C-alpha positions as CSV (number, residue, x, y, z in Angstrom):
1,X,20.8,92.1,34.0
2,X,19.1,93.1,37.2
3,X,17.9,90.6,39.8
4,X,14.3,91.3,38.8
5,X,15.0,90.7,35.2
6,X,16.8,87.5,36.0
7,X,13.8,86.3,38.0
8,X,11.6,87.3,35.1
9,X,13.8,85.3,32.7
10,X,13.6,82.2,34.8
11,X,9.8,82.4,35.1
12,X,9.3,83.1,31.4
13,X,11.5,80.3,30.3
14,X,9.7,77.9,32.6
15,X,6.4,79.1,31.2
16,X,7.7,78.6,27.6
17,X,8.7,75.0,28.2
18,X,5.4,74.2,29.8
19,X,3.8,74.8,26.4
20,X,5.9,72.1,24.9
21,X,3.8,69.3,26.4
22,X,0.5,71.2,26.6
23,X,-0.4,73.6,23.9
24,X,-3.2,74.9,26.2
25,X,-0.5,76.5,28.4
26,X,0.2,79.2,25.9
27,X,-2.4,81.2,27.8
28,X,-0.2,80.9,30.9
29,X,2.8,82.0,28.9
30,X,0.9,85.1,27.8
31,X,-0.2,85.8,31.4
32,X,3.4,85.4,32.7
33,X,4.7,87.9,30.1
34,X,2.0,90.4,31.0
35,X,2.9,90.1,34.7
36,X,6.5,91.3,33.9
37,X,5.9,93.7,31.0
38,X,2.4,94.9,31.6
39,X,-0.1,95.4,28.8
40,X,-1.8,92.6,26.9
41,X,-0.1,89.6,25.1
42,X,-0.9,87.3,22.3
43,X,0.4,84.5,20.1
44,X,-0.5,85.2,16.5
45,X,-0.1,83.9,13.0
46,X,1.2,86.4,10.5
47,X,1.1,86.2,6.7
48,X,2.4,89.3,4.8
49,X,1.1,88.1,1.5
50,X,-2.2,86.8,2.8
51,X,-3.7,89.2,5.3
52,X,-6.8,87.0,5.6
53,X,-4.6,84.3,7.1
54,X,-3.5,86.6,10.0
55,X,-5.0,85.2,13.2
56,X,-4.9,85.6,17.0
57,X,-4.3,82.2,18.6
58,X,-3.7,82.5,22.3
59,X,-4.4,85.9,23.8
60,X,-5.7,87.8,26.9
61,X,-7.7,90.3,24.8
62,X,-11.3,90.8,25.5
63,X,-13.4,88.3,23.5
64,X,-15.1,91.0,21.4
65,X,-11.7,92.6,20.5
66,X,-10.3,89.2,19.6
67,X,-13.3,88.5,17.4
68,X,-13.1,91.9,15.7
69,X,-9.4,91.5,15.1
70,X,-9.7,88.1,13.4
71,X,-12.7,89.3,11.4
72,X,-11.4,92.7,10.2
73,X,-8.4,94.3,11.8
74,X,-5.9,91.5,11.2
75,X,-6.0,92.5,7.5
76,X,-5.3,96.2,8.1
77,X,-2.8,95.9,11.0
78,X,0.1,98.2,10.0
79,X,2.3,96.4,12.6
80,X,2.0,93.2,10.6
81,X,2.0,94.9,7.2
82,X,5.4,96.3,8.2
83,X,5.6,99.2,5.7
84,X,9.3,99.8,6.4
85,X,10.0,96.1,5.6
86,X,12.3,95.7,8.6
87,X,13.4,92.1,8.9
88,X,14.5,91.1,12.4
89,X,13.1,88.3,14.6
90,X,12.5,90.8,17.4
91,X,10.8,94.1,16.5
92,X,9.4,97.0,18.5
93,X,6.5,98.8,17.0
94,X,8.3,102.1,16.2
95,X,10.8,100.2,14.1
96,X,7.9,99.1,11.9
97,X,5.9,102.4,11.8
98,X,6.4,105.8,13.5
99,X,4.1,106.3,16.5
100,X,2.5,109.4,14.9
101,X,1.8,107.5,11.7
102,X,0.3,104.6,13.7
103,X,-1.9,106.9,15.7
104,X,-3.6,108.1,12.5
105,X,-4.6,104.7,11.4
106,X,-8.1,103.1,11.7
107,X,-6.4,100.2,13.4
108,X,-5.1,102.4,16.2
109,X,-8.2,104.5,16.6
110,X,-10.8,101.6,16.6
111,X,-8.8,98.7,18.1
112,X,-5.6,99.7,19.9
113,X,-6.7,103.0,21.6
114,X,-9.8,101.5,23.2
115,X,-7.6,98.9,24.9
116,X,-5.0,101.5,26.0
117,X,-2.4,100.2,23.6
118,X,0.4,102.4,22.3
119,X,3.7,100.5,22.1
120,X,4.4,96.9,21.1
121,X,7.1,94.3,20.8
122,X,7.0,91.2,18.7
123,X,9.1,88.0,18.7
124,X,9.2,85.6,15.8
125,X,9.1,82.1,17.2
126,X,8.6,80.0,14.1
127,X,8.6,80.1,10.3
128,X,10.3,82.8,8.3
129,X,9.8,85.1,5.4
130,X,6.2,86.0,4.7
131,X,4.5,83.5,7.1
132,X,5.5,83.3,10.8
133,X,4.2,82.5,14.3
134,X,4.8,85.3,16.7
135,X,4.6,86.3,20.3
136,X,3.7,90.0,21.1
137,X,3.0,92.4,24.0
138,X,1.2,95.7,23.4
139,X,1.1,98.2,26.3
140,X,0.0,101.7,27.1
141,X,1.8,105.0,26.9
142,X,1.8,105.2,30.7
143,X,4.1,102.1,30.8
144,X,6.1,103.6,28.0
145,X,8.4,102.2,25.3
146,X,10.2,98.9,25.9
147,X,13.6,99.5,27.5
148,X,16.8,98.1,26.2
149,X,16.9,95.7,29.1
150,X,13.3,94.5,28.3
151,X,14.2,94.0,24.7
152,X,17.3,92.0,25.7
153,X,15.1,89.9,28.0
154,X,12.7,89.2,25.1
155,X,15.6,88.3,22.8
156,X,16.9,85.8,25.4
157,X,13.5,84.1,25.3
158,X,13.4,83.5,21.6
159,X,15.5,80.3,21.4
160,X,13.5,78.8,24.3
161,X,10.2,79.6,22.7
162,X,11.4,78.1,19.4
163,X,12.7,75.0,21.1
164,X,9.4,74.6,23.0
165,X,7.5,74.8,19.8
166,X,9.8,72.3,18.1
167,X,9.4,69.8,21.1
168,X,5.6,70.3,20.9
169,X,5.6,69.5,17.1
170,X,7.7,66.4,17.7
171,X,5.5,65.2,20.5
172,X,2.4,65.8,18.3
173,X,4.0,63.5,15.6
174,X,4.8,60.9,18.2
175,X,1.2,61.0,19.5
176,X,-0.2,60.7,16.0
177,X,2.1,57.7,15.3
178,X,1.2,56.1,18.6
179,X,-2.5,56.6,18.0
180,X,-2.2,54.9,14.6
181,X,-0.2,52.0,16.1
182,X,-2.7,51.5,18.9
183,X,-5.5,51.8,16.5
184,X,-3.9,49.0,14.4
185,X,-4.0,46.7,17.4
186,X,-7.8,47.0,17.4
187,X,-7.9,45.2,14.0
188,X,-6.1,42.1,15.5
189,X,-8.0,39.0,16.5
190,X,-5.5,38.5,19.3
191,X,-5.7,40.3,22.7
192,X,-2.9,42.9,22.9
193,X,-1.7,44.3,26.2
194,X,1.1,46.7,26.9
195,X,2.5,46.5,30.5
196,X,5.4,48.3,32.2
197,X,8.3,46.8,34.1
198,X,6.1,46.5,37.2
199,X,3.4,44.6,35.4
200,X,1.0,47.6,35.3
201,X,-1.4,47.7,32.3
202,X,-0.8,50.7,30.0
203,X,-3.0,49.7,27.1
204,X,-5.4,46.9,26.1
205,X,-7.1,46.4,22.8
206,X,-10.8,45.4,22.7
207,X,-10.0,41.6,22.6
208,X,-7.5,42.0,25.5
209,X,-10.1,43.8,27.5
210,X,-12.7,41.1,26.8
211,X,-10.3,38.3,28.0
212,X,-9.4,40.2,31.1
213,X,-13.1,40.9,31.9
214,X,-13.9,37.3,31.4
215,X,-11.4,36.5,34.2
216,X,-10.9,32.9,32.9
217,X,-7.2,32.2,33.3
218,X,-6.2,35.9,33.5
219,X,-7.9,38.8,35.2
220,X,-7.1,42.4,36.1
221,X,-6.1,42.9,39.7
222,X,-6.1,46.6,40.3
223,X,-4.0,47.8,37.4
224,X,-2.1,44.5,36.8
225,X,-3.0,41.6,34.6
226,X,-2.8,38.6,36.9
227,X,-2.8,34.8,36.5
228,X,-5.7,33.2,38.3
229,X,-3.6,30.1,39.1
230,X,-0.3,30.6,40.9
231,X,1.6,28.8,38.0
232,X,0.2,31.2,35.4
233,X,1.0,34.2,37.7
234,X,4.6,33.1,38.2
235,X,5.0,32.5,34.4
236,X,3.6,36.0,33.6
237,X,5.7,37.8,36.1
238,X,8.9,36.1,35.0
239,X,8.1,36.8,31.3
240,X,7.4,40.5,31.9
241,X,10.6,40.8,34.0
242,X,12.6,39.2,31.2
243,X,11.1,41.5,28.5
244,X,11.5,44.7,30.4
245,X,14.8,44.3,32.2
246,X,17.0,47.4,32.4
247,X,20.1,46.0,34.0
248,X,22.0,45.6,30.7
249,X,21.2,42.0,30.2
250,X,19.3,40.7,27.1
251,X,15.6,41.3,27.1
252,X,13.8,38.0,26.3
253,X,10.5,36.7,24.9
254,X,8.5,33.8,26.3
255,X,5.4,31.8,25.3
256,X,3.3,29.7,27.7
257,X,-0.2,28.4,28.2
258,X,-2.7,29.5,30.8
259,X,-5.3,27.0,31.8
260,X,-8.9,27.9,31.9
261,X,-12.1,26.1,33.0
262,X,-12.7,22.7,31.4
263,X,-15.0,24.0,28.7
264,X,-12.3,26.2,27.2
265,X,-8.9,25.5,25.6
266,X,-5.9,27.1,27.4
267,X,-5.0,30.6,26.4
268,X,-1.7,31.0,24.5
269,X,0.3,33.9,26.0
270,X,3.4,35.4,24.3
271,X,5.3,38.1,26.1
272,X,7.9,40.1,24.1
273,X,10.0,43.2,24.6
274,X,8.4,46.4,23.1
275,X,10.7,48.3,20.8
276,X,12.7,51.1,22.5
277,X,14.9,51.4,25.5
278,X,13.0,48.9,27.7
279,X,10.4,49.4,30.3
280,X,7.4,48.0,28.3
281,X,6.4,44.5,27.3
282,X,3.9,43.5,24.6
283,X,1.6,40.7,25.8
284,X,-0.3,38.8,23.1
285,X,-3.2,36.6,24.1
286,X,-4.6,34.1,21.7
287,X,-7.9,32.4,22.5
288,X,-8.1,29.2,20.4
289,X,-11.9,29.0,21.0
290,X,-12.5,32.4,19.3
291,X,-12.2,32.2,15.6
292,X,-11.8,35.6,13.9
293,X,-14.6,36.5,11.5
294,X,-13.4,38.3,8.4
295,X,-15.0,41.7,7.7
296,X,-16.8,41.5,4.3
297,X,-16.3,45.3,3.8
298,X,-12.5,44.9,4.3
299,X,-12.4,42.0,1.8
300,X,-14.4,44.1,-0.7
301,X,-12.0,47.0,-0.5
302,X,-8.8,44.9,-0.6
303,X,-9.7,42.6,-3.4
304,X,-12.2,44.7,-5.4
305,X,-15.1,42.3,-4.8
306,X,-18.8,43.1,-5.2
307,X,-20.8,43.2,-1.9
308,X,-22.2,39.7,-2.6
309,X,-18.8,38.3,-3.5
310,X,-17.3,39.8,-0.3
311,X,-20.1,38.2,1.9
312,X,-19.5,34.8,0.2
313,X,-15.7,35.1,0.7
314,X,-16.2,36.0,4.4
315,X,-18.6,33.1,4.9
316,X,-16.1,30.6,3.3
317,X,-13.3,31.9,5.5
318,X,-15.6,31.5,8.5
319,X,-15.9,27.7,7.7
320,X,-19.2,27.7,5.9
321,X,-19.6,25.7,2.7
322,X,-21.1,27.2,-0.4
323,X,-24.3,25.2,0.3
324,X,-24.4,26.6,3.9
325,X,-24.1,30.1,2.6
326,X,-26.9,29.6,0.1
327,X,-29.2,28.1,2.7
328,X,-28.6,31.0,5.2
329,X,-29.2,33.5,2.4
330,X,-32.4,31.9,1.4
331,X,-33.6,31.8,5.0
332,X,-33.0,35.5,5.2
333,X,-30.2,35.2,7.8
334,X,-27.7,37.0,5.6
335,X,-27.9,40.4,3.9
336,X,-29.2,40.2,0.4
337,X,-27.1,41.5,-2.6
């Protein structure tokens, strides 16, 4: 492989892996490929048995040509229809259909030729059989057919493109799981903080944010939850250090109280290691002065109650007597059934 092709390979592999953490970078991958091969590039979905499912995803095509492709030409593209039924993960256009036959099609006359496209190469980067995700470059007759070296370069990219897509899929699942987990924290009556091994705040649920904003006992100093009293600050730092240690020693949990002003009971603070390889601690803040109020709608769904029954159950859980509930209802201070 020549020095230029080796440089191209390095740049294209870097561009491929950039898409793993940011799907928006597929456009950069297309641009990088175009800078080495010329022509115009695209990432597209292909379905041999459902032409209406063929779609351009990331592409450098003019907007009008992209729209017309997705609206009409995807369904009559002979390069996707693959009349010769050639089955290889890397294909150049003349393996699929002879150039003279391609030039007589509506697709070529109305869509390829106006964009100065004559020859193409396509890489299958995911899927298999009748439904695949592909990366393609189409270029002009002036630039000519793809050389053997260019085809080998494309072939060397395929495992990296596939790996990048796999990493992206896994990260997407992790992000979904994390979002669900963090969303679950919002349903808790306790304040929940996630801090790193330097004590920097990474996440706070609504109750955690409320307690830090109040600044009574704990407050946010820059990006670090901090004890207002030196004793509370020392206890918090020691607990976070014990929960996030990376020196091979056991990670520990700790519970302590944080004094507040005289009109409020002390906060109960529990610091525990977050699951994983270390580096994060879960800080739970319980405010004994703040009694959680049950959600009538949640009670209704869980226990199959009527709206009126759910409101009564929530009121009883909140410490009201049946008589209190009736009086409030009669006074119009509660929703009617």
